Backbone as JSON, one array per atom type, in Angstrom:
{
  "sequence": "MSYKKTIPLGLAIMFFCIATFASWYEGSELMDNSFEWKHTAVFTGWIHEGEVERENISQLDYFVYSIKFKPIFPIIMMVSFIYMVFAIGQKLLQPGIKQNIFMSILGVILLAGAGLLSGSPTSGAKVFMMSQLLIGTLLIGLAVFHHFRKVQLD",
  "N": [[-1.48, -33.45, 14.26], [-0.66, -34.66, 11.1], [1.38, -37.29, 9.61], [2.03, -36.53, 7.06], [2.41, -33.83, 7.24], [4.11, -33.51, 9.39], [6.56, -34.81, 8.86], [7.73, -33.35, 6.59], [8.05, -30.85, 7.92], [9.81, -31.57, 9.95], [12.02, -32.31, 8.38], [12.57, -29.81, 7.24], [13.38, -28.42, 9.53], [15.68, -29.88, 10.12], [17.25, -29.4, 7.78], [17.5, -26.63, 8.05], [19.03, -26.41, 10.42], [21.43, -27.76, 9.69], [22.22, -26.2, 7.45], [22.54, -23.74, 8.7], [24.73, -24.2, 10.42], [26.65, -24.84, 8.45], [26.74, -22.43, 6.98], [27.64, -20.67, 8.92], [30.15, -21.81, 9.44], [31.41, -21.53, 6.89], [31.36, -18.77, 6.72], [33.18, -18.08, 8.63], [35.57, -17.64, 7.48], [35.9, -14.98, 7.27], [37.44, -14.06, 9.36], [40.06, -14.4, 8.5], [40.27, -12.67, 6.34], [41.07, -9.72, 6.43], [40.82, -7.44, 4.88], [38.19, -7.4, 4.16], [36.78, -6.7, 6.41], [35.93, -4.07, 6.81], [33.75, -3.76, 5.05], [32.11, -5.94, 5.47], [31.84, -6.73, 8.14], [29.5, -5.66, 9.54], [27.76, -5.85, 11.77], [29.58, -6.02, 13.87], [30.76, -3.52, 13.63], [28.59, -1.9, 14.34], [28.17, -2.72, 16.99], [30.62, -2.23, 18.28], [31.1, 0.4, 17.72], [32.37, 1.07, 15.24], [34.93, 0.06, 15.56], [36.73, -2.55, 14.47], [38.16, -5.49, 15.12], [40.13, -8.48, 15.09], [39.54, -10.05, 17.35], [37.05, -9.18, 18.21], [35.04, -9.64, 16.34], [31.73, -10.16, 15.38], [29.62, -13.06, 15.58], [27.42, -13.0, 13.92], [28.32, -11.59, 11.73], [29.66, -13.52, 10.33], [27.65, -14.8, 8.94], [26.86, -12.77, 7.23], [29.14, -12.54, 5.65], [29.1, -15.09, 4.52], [26.73, -14.96, 3.03], [27.46, -13.02, 1.16], [29.62, -14.16, -0.25], [29.47, -16.98, -0.43], [26.73, -18.2, -1.13], [25.07, -20.5, -1.1], [24.42, -22.22, 1.16], [23.29, -20.21, 2.91], [20.99, -19.65, 1.37], [19.63, -22.11, 1.39], [19.19, -22.19, 4.1], [17.47, -19.95, 4.39], [15.26, -20.71, 2.77], [14.39, -23.06, 4.06], [13.72, -22.0, 6.55], [11.68, -20.21, 5.87], [9.82, -22.06, 4.91], [9.27, -23.42, 7.33], [8.07, -21.35, 8.87], [5.93, -20.76, 7.21], [4.54, -23.25, 7.2], [3.86, -23.52, 9.9], [2.32, -21.2, 10.18], [0.21, -21.82, 8.41], [-0.91, -23.9, 9.79], [-1.76, -22.7, 12.19], [-3.44, -20.59, 11.44], [-6.73, -19.83, 10.26], [-8.13, -21.2, 7.26], [-8.34, -19.13, 4.39], [-8.86, -15.63, 4.27], [-7.08, -14.8, 6.3], [-4.86, -16.51, 6.04], [-4.07, -15.78, 3.47], [-3.33, -13.1, 3.86], [-1.24, -13.52, 5.63], [0.59, -14.95, 3.97], [1.06, -12.95, 2.1], [2.27, -10.98, 3.68], [4.64, -12.32, 4.43], [5.77, -12.52, 1.87], [6.11, -9.78, 1.22], [7.97, -9.05, 3.2], [10.17, -10.56, 2.34], [10.61, -9.36, -0.17], [11.3, -6.8, 0.69], [13.67, -7.39, 2.03], [15.18, -8.2, -0.15], [15.35, -5.77, -1.45], [17.01, -4.4, 0.31], [19.4, -5.69, -0.15], [19.96, -5.06, -2.74], [21.87, -3.2, -3.57], [24.33, -4.38, -3.29], [27.58, -5.25, -4.4], [28.59, -7.83, -4.73], [28.54, -11.08, -6.2], [27.41, -13.24, -4.86], [25.65, -12.06, -2.99], [23.88, -10.99, -4.79], [22.76, -13.28, -5.92], [21.51, -14.31, -3.65], [19.72, -12.24, -3.21], [18.13, -12.44, -5.54], [16.97, -14.91, -5.08], [15.39, -14.27, -2.88], [13.67, -12.4, -4.08], [12.36, -14.09, -5.93], [11.06, -16.05, -4.25], [9.53, -14.36, -2.61], [7.87, -13.14, -4.52], [6.54, -15.41, -5.47], [5.13, -16.19, -3.14], [3.39, -13.97, -2.75], [2.03, -14.1, -5.19], [0.82, -16.62, -4.87], [-0.89, -16.07, -2.71], [-2.6, -14.17, -3.89], [-3.67, -15.77, -5.96], [-5.05, -17.74, -4.42], [-6.88, -16.07, -3.15], [-8.45, -15.0, -5.29], [-9.4, -17.39, -6.36], [-10.99, -18.31, -4.27], [-12.9, -16.22, -4.21], [-14.03, -16.6, -6.71], [-15.16, -19.13, -6.41], [-17.13, -18.65, -4.56]],
  "CA": [[-0.79, -33.19, 13.01], [-0.43, -35.93, 10.41], [2.74, -37.55, 9.12], [2.23, -35.79, 5.81], [2.84, -32.48, 7.57], [5.17, -33.58, 10.39], [7.85, -35.2, 8.25], [8.35, -32.21, 5.89], [8.46, -29.85, 8.89], [11.03, -32.1, 10.58], [13.1, -32.18, 7.39], [12.9, -28.38, 7.14], [14.16, -28.07, 10.73], [17.0, -30.5, 9.95], [17.96, -28.64, 6.77], [17.83, -25.33, 8.63], [20.15, -26.56, 11.36], [22.65, -28.1, 8.94], [22.61, -25.04, 6.64], [23.02, -22.69, 9.61], [26.09, -24.56, 10.8], [27.53, -24.73, 7.28], [26.9, -21.0, 6.67], [28.47, -20.11, 9.98], [31.5, -22.31, 9.22], [31.96, -20.89, 5.71], [31.53, -17.35, 7.01], [34.3, -17.85, 9.54], [36.71, -17.18, 6.68], [36.01, -13.53, 7.48], [38.55, -13.81, 10.3], [41.32, -14.39, 7.76], [40.24, -11.66, 5.29], [40.96, -8.43, 7.12], [40.42, -6.4, 3.92], [36.71, -7.44, 4.07], [36.18, -6.3, 7.67], [35.29, -2.76, 6.68], [32.51, -3.84, 4.3], [31.3, -7.11, 5.8], [31.62, -6.83, 9.59], [28.57, -4.57, 9.85], [27.27, -5.98, 13.14], [30.68, -5.65, 14.75], [30.89, -2.07, 13.55], [27.51, -1.3, 15.14], [28.34, -3.06, 18.4], [31.84, -1.64, 18.81], [31.19, 1.76, 17.21], [33.33, 1.22, 14.15], [36.19, -0.64, 15.86], [36.67, -3.95, 14.06], [39.42, -6.21, 15.35], [39.96, -9.93, 14.96], [38.99, -10.61, 18.58], [35.67, -8.73, 18.52], [34.12, -9.85, 15.21], [30.48, -10.82, 15.79], [29.28, -14.29, 14.88], [26.45, -12.65, 12.89], [29.04, -11.15, 10.56], [29.98, -14.71, 9.57], [26.53, -15.06, 8.03], [26.93, -11.74, 6.2], [30.23, -12.95, 4.75], [28.64, -16.27, 3.78], [25.74, -14.5, 2.03], [28.14, -12.26, 0.12], [30.6, -14.89, -1.05], [29.13, -18.4, -0.6], [25.33, -18.09, -0.75], [24.27, -21.73, -1.22], [23.86, -22.59, 2.46], [22.31, -19.22, 3.38], [19.73, -19.8, 0.63], [18.98, -23.28, 1.95], [18.74, -21.74, 5.42], [16.33, -19.06, 4.21], [14.13, -21.46, 2.23], [13.85, -23.96, 5.09], [13.09, -21.17, 7.58], [10.4, -19.73, 5.31], [8.9, -23.2, 4.91], [8.84, -23.66, 8.7], [7.16, -20.28, 9.24], [4.76, -20.96, 6.37], [3.82, -24.44, 7.67], [3.28, -23.19, 11.21], [1.26, -20.22, 9.93], [-0.91, -22.53, 7.8], [-1.55, -24.73, 10.83], [-2.38, -21.86, 13.21], [-4.44, -19.67, 10.9], [-7.89, -20.39, 9.56], [-8.05, -21.02, 5.8], [-9.05, -17.96, 3.86], [-8.25, -14.31, 4.18], [-5.94, -14.69, 7.22], [-3.72, -17.19, 5.42], [-3.64, -14.96, 2.33], [-2.62, -11.94, 4.41], [0.03, -14.06, 6.16], [1.49, -15.22, 2.83], [1.42, -11.65, 1.51], [3.24, -10.33, 4.58], [5.91, -13.02, 4.22], [6.3, -12.11, 0.55], [6.58, -8.38, 1.31], [9.21, -9.06, 4.0], [11.25, -11.05, 1.46], [10.89, -8.33, -1.17], [12.02, -5.72, 1.37], [15.03, -7.9, 2.23], [15.86, -8.14, -1.46], [15.64, -4.36, -1.69], [18.18, -4.03, 1.12], [20.61, -6.29, -0.76], [20.05, -4.71, -4.17], [23.06, -2.41, -3.88], [25.57, -5.12, -3.04], [28.33, -5.54, -5.63], [29.06, -9.2, -4.81], [27.65, -11.98, -6.94], [26.68, -14.05, -3.88], [24.52, -11.28, -2.47], [22.9, -10.86, -5.88], [22.06, -14.56, -6.01], [20.64, -14.36, -2.48], [18.66, -11.25, -3.47], [17.25, -13.0, -6.55], [16.17, -15.98, -4.46], [14.36, -13.58, -2.08], [12.68, -11.88, -5.02], [11.57, -15.2, -6.47], [10.19, -16.64, -3.23], [8.58, -13.34, -2.22], [6.88, -13.0, -5.59], [5.72, -16.64, -5.46], [4.21, -16.14, -1.99], [2.35, -12.97, -3.04], [1.22, -14.68, -6.26], [0.01, -17.69, -4.29], [-1.96, -15.44, -1.92], [-3.54, -13.58, -4.84], [-4.35, -16.89, -6.6], [-6.01, -18.3, -3.47], [-7.95, -15.09, -2.92], [-9.36, -14.95, -6.45], [-10.05, -18.68, -6.49], [-12.05, -18.32, -3.25], [-13.93, -15.3, -4.66], [-14.68, -17.21, -7.87], [-15.95, -20.27, -5.96], [-18.27, -18.15, -3.78]],
  "C": [[-0.43, -34.54, 12.39], [1.04, -36.07, 9.99], [3.06, -36.76, 7.87], [2.71, -34.37, 6.08], [4.01, -32.48, 8.55], [6.53, -33.88, 9.77], [8.46, -34.04, 7.46], [8.8, -31.11, 6.85], [9.74, -30.29, 9.6], [12.22, -32.01, 9.65], [13.54, -30.73, 7.23], [13.73, -27.94, 8.34], [15.58, -28.64, 10.61], [17.84, -29.73, 8.92], [18.39, -27.27, 7.3], [19.02, -25.42, 9.55], [21.46, -26.84, 10.66], [23.14, -26.89, 8.14], [23.11, -23.9, 7.51], [24.45, -22.97, 10.03], [27.06, -24.39, 9.65], [27.77, -23.26, 6.91], [27.83, -20.34, 7.67], [29.93, -20.52, 9.77], [32.15, -21.62, 8.01], [32.22, -19.42, 5.94], [32.68, -17.06, 7.93], [35.59, -17.49, 8.8], [36.92, -15.67, 6.82], [37.18, -13.2, 8.4], [39.88, -13.67, 9.58], [41.4, -13.3, 6.68], [40.03, -10.28, 5.89], [40.55, -7.31, 6.17], [38.9, -6.36, 3.78], [36.05, -6.91, 5.35], [35.4, -5.01, 7.56], [33.91, -2.87, 6.04], [31.58, -4.96, 4.75], [30.99, -7.21, 7.29], [30.72, -5.7, 10.08], [28.05, -4.66, 11.28], [28.35, -5.63, 14.14], [30.88, -4.16, 14.77], [29.82, -1.37, 14.38], [27.76, -1.52, 16.63], [29.52, -2.3, 19.02], [32.13, -0.25, 18.23], [32.33, 1.97, 16.21], [34.65, 0.5, 14.35], [36.04, -2.11, 15.5], [38.06, -4.55, 14.22], [39.11, -7.7, 15.31], [39.24, -10.52, 16.18], [37.53, -10.26, 18.81], [34.69, -8.88, 17.36], [32.92, -10.68, 15.67], [30.25, -12.08, 14.95], [28.27, -14.01, 13.76], [27.14, -12.19, 11.61], [29.52, -12.35, 9.71], [28.89, -15.01, 8.55], [26.51, -14.01, 6.92], [27.99, -12.1, 5.18], [29.78, -14.14, 3.89], [27.63, -15.88, 2.71], [26.46, -13.83, 0.87], [28.99, -13.12, -0.8], [30.3, -16.36, -1.28], [27.66, -18.57, -0.23], [24.5, -19.38, -0.75], [23.63, -22.11, 0.12], [22.97, -21.51, 3.07], [20.98, -19.29, 2.65], [18.95, -21.0, 1.16], [18.42, -22.95, 3.34], [17.47, -20.9, 5.31], [15.09, -19.85, 3.75], [13.54, -22.38, 3.3], [13.19, -23.16, 6.2], [11.74, -20.65, 7.11], [9.38, -20.87, 5.27], [8.39, -23.48, 6.33], [7.81, -22.63, 9.14], [5.84, -20.46, 8.48], [3.9, -22.13, 6.9], [3.15, -24.18, 9.01], [2.14, -22.2, 11.04], [0.03, -20.89, 9.33], [-1.65, -23.34, 8.84], [-2.32, -23.84, 11.83], [-3.5, -20.98, 12.7], [-5.57, -20.41, 10.2], [-7.7, -20.22, 8.06], [-8.86, -19.81, 5.36], [-8.22, -16.71, 3.92], [-7.04, -14.19, 5.11], [-4.69, -15.37, 6.64], [-3.18, -16.37, 4.25], [-2.86, -13.74, 2.82], [-1.26, -12.38, 4.96], [1.05, -14.31, 5.05], [1.94, -13.92, 2.2], [2.45, -10.93, 2.37], [4.6, -10.99, 4.46], [6.57, -12.6, 2.92], [6.84, -10.7, 0.58], [7.87, -8.28, 2.11], [10.38, -9.52, 3.14], [11.61, -10.02, 0.41], [11.64, -7.15, -0.55], [13.47, -6.13, 1.64], [15.83, -7.87, 0.94], [16.23, -6.69, -1.8], [16.86, -3.89, -0.9], [19.48, -4.55, 0.5], [20.86, -5.83, -2.19], [21.3, -3.91, -4.52], [24.37, -3.13, -3.7], [26.28, -5.46, -4.36], [28.75, -7.01, -5.78], [28.04, -10.1, -5.51], [26.85, -12.86, -5.98], [25.47, -13.34, -3.32], [23.46, -11.1, -3.54], [22.1, -12.14, -6.05], [21.07, -14.7, -4.85], [19.45, -13.41, -2.67], [17.64, -11.82, -4.47], [16.39, -14.11, -5.97], [15.07, -15.37, -3.56], [13.27, -13.01, -2.98], [11.76, -12.97, -5.55], [10.6, -15.75, -5.45], [9.16, -15.63, -2.78], [7.48, -13.16, -3.26], [5.97, -14.23, -5.66], [4.72, -16.62, -4.31], [3.07, -15.14, -2.23], [1.44, -13.49, -4.15], [0.31, -15.79, -5.76], [-1.16, -17.12, -3.47], [-3.02, -14.84, -2.85], [-4.35, -14.69, -5.54], [-5.42, -17.47, -5.69], [-7.18, -17.35, -3.22], [-8.96, -15.08, -4.07], [-10.07, -16.28, -6.69], [-11.2, -18.8, -5.49], [-13.2, -17.42, -3.68], [-14.73, -15.92, -5.8], [-15.58, -18.38, -7.45], [-17.2, -19.81, -5.18], [-19.36, -17.6, -4.6]]
}
């Protein structure tokens, strides 16, 4: 692997780690907002069958809170993770139809995630949803572009 591909992947890993820590830290405000536990502590509700107490709030719920109210670091986290998956997929898959299918699957997963967030009333979740829509659409558009460019060149 060349430096041209190693350095951006290393930067993506670094951004992902920093954004993950920052999202987790910002989401820890959930502990102090007990009125949000009912709507935001979804993982804790699943794990403890609806019982949400300060002592048993899941760490994953911190990320849910961060997405809903402070989405900047979760977006950076998502973009850097998608870049890492994309870069690894590009390296492992042969150019052509397999890469196009891979990009399309990534795009569809992002569009499905945006669909799950579409009913959220918070502005942060809407911003996160819009970023998923944008990146998912770009990935699918890129796959379609590469496919038709390859067909046209053949």
